[in-house]
Steps between C-alpha positions, in 0.01 A plus 500: 500500500658532156215435269708491191720228657179303592376527138840377366490209741147405390590527125810278566289242683243498214784432244626214722153350539453527119832324435420233762161418361648469142775281623253279682296470175815413301602259765164323479515474125850357509402246764197388303724460188746286688221277624348467150836392361566240771770694685338496842836466672634829374380831651545871473595693811480877425618609837835356421516681168623182328370271247373136527589323820486129571235390744440187708284388789706386813272371781251763565677792324524618140867588442617712212864519375649786299864529394624816348855373456630681810242410767288196556163605631267259683149613577223351700192665327126533542258423212489882436878467437580726796792361684455363849875463541792578262858367516798626286827301479791654311712308253835611643712345778290653771207260555311732724128497419278791565147435615237774447139574426385277782123543519217303658184403305290191513561436132877473546426126520337330211196397702439866590492419874829607630475602859645808653784429748580130454434516126737804456773325698462180283528711185816676614656171604409359154673810348818438708500131403463575134765767508746252655398236238589761224850561639462779751714475807344781700183725472479869564174696568418858590225446752209724379231262647165643617200356669138616490349558849157433613398861422624457149812722550813377349795486740879434464535135606871496536508802738195393699639143544840633604355739759263239652734198491863621453535345156347529156247254356762371235752473782278288713357269242790472240818605679574812288774711658611861429802521262825599652447877432215543737550196737666698780236775500223240501638306789546821702139598429388163630674563829351852522161367437531272797651770719280807410173379371204333676521174308235334691243763421609511139426132458131568605432802275273432196630522143329823429700670776818476295453806289792654307534777756491265794763277335724792407481642862619165647772454233627838587508403861705196444711656217397259232447751214678268260229223540342570161833482325612175641550222237424151646695184393444123544748225414347208320 
């Protein structure tokens, strides 16, 4: 092991932690100032690196808006101001919205009781609806979704779901499809999955079985190495 490299990494991590703590303190002070001056509907979202953002409550979600002149950002945020879901819509002719930072937490809803599964699906559907309301005609995602198994291990949800059921989670519940560039390879991999893999056994395997090595071996077998580079699109 390269000890000097380890030391550098530890030093860098300490610097990041120091900056993070100070930003959190600054964030808290600014939020307190806004409340004291009666501007409860304006918030700071440091992760966006921007200034004040308009905020409103829609149903069970707190929604922040941030417009930097080029991109309109829409965020569903937790009380800690960490985003549960982020949408970006450009100001040009292309009205494709990108959806990112999709993360489950009970406090993604105002009551702090959002449920895993159904709650996450409701939040994503809300995001799609609000993107359409704000002018988007289609939404793109890069599916980096994960799920925590019973043993606490974090597993790639998109890959596991595809291997078990022949489609991704976003494909099943929201109708996302690969963009034209990867559509042919993806459809061919679907056929090879049915032809060469024991799909009935795959359906019965527990979540924790789908380690990165296990997934990579199966993807090699059905020639789907492009899986992690696929961009997914949904028409609104």
